[in-house]
N, C-alpha and C positions, 0 to 999 in steps of 0.2 A: 647770335643765336643762343637761345637758352636750352638747357637740358641736353647739351651736346656730349656729355661724358659717356653715354651708352645707348644701346637700343636704337630706336627710330631717330633720335637726335643725332647720334654719331653717324648713322647711315646717311642722314640728310646732309650733314656737314661734308661727308666724303663726296656725295653726289654734287653738291654745290661747288666744292673745290675743283672737282673734275671738269666743271663747266667754266672754270676760271674766276670764280668769285673769291674775293679776299674776305676772310672770316674773322670775326671776334666771337669767341665761344665762351659761354658762361655755364657754370654748374657748381653744385656744392662739393662734389667729389673731385677735388683738384688733381689728385694723382692720376685718375683715369682721364680727366679732361686734358691734362698736359700730354698724355700719350696720343690722344686724338688730334690735338692741335699740332703736335710734332709731325704726325702723319700727313696732315692736310696743309701744313704751312700757315696755320692760323695762330691767333693770339689767345691764350687761355687766361680766363679771369674768374676768380671765385665769385659766385653769385648765388644768393638765396632769394628766390622770388617771393618769399613770404615776409621779407624785410624791406620796407620802403627805402631805407638808406642804401642798402646793397643794390637795389634796382636803380636808384638815382646815380650811384657811382658808375654802374655799368652803362647807363644811358649817356652819361657825360663822356666816358671813355670812347664809346662808339662814335659820338659826335666829334670828339677830338681826333680820332684816327682819320675820319673822313676829311677834316679840315687840314690835317698835316699832309695828306696825299693830294691836296688841291682837287678833290673830287666832291661832287654833290653829297649831301648827307646820305646815310645808308640807303641803299636801293630797296631795302625791305628788312623785315625782322621775321624770324621763325621762332615761335614759342613751342618748345617740345617739353616743357617742364610740367610736372604734375604737382600741383599745390592743393592741399585739402581745402575744401570749402568751409564756410562757417558751420559750426555744429549747434 
């Protein structure tokens, strides 16, 4: 899940964790993200959705977590990040 360090993203992470989902959380503000991840039992990963390499690493991590747990790939993704559009 992207944008999970605050606001709607953090609230969505809490709701999904409450329903039993295992979460990989990504955001730029790692300090806040680690707080949310600790609260919901998720994994915090620094992520900048404006950087293709950062997004690629995040996607590989999510795929790897699913494989390690012998589960199908991620059941879904939640994008709560705000990235500026082209100017």
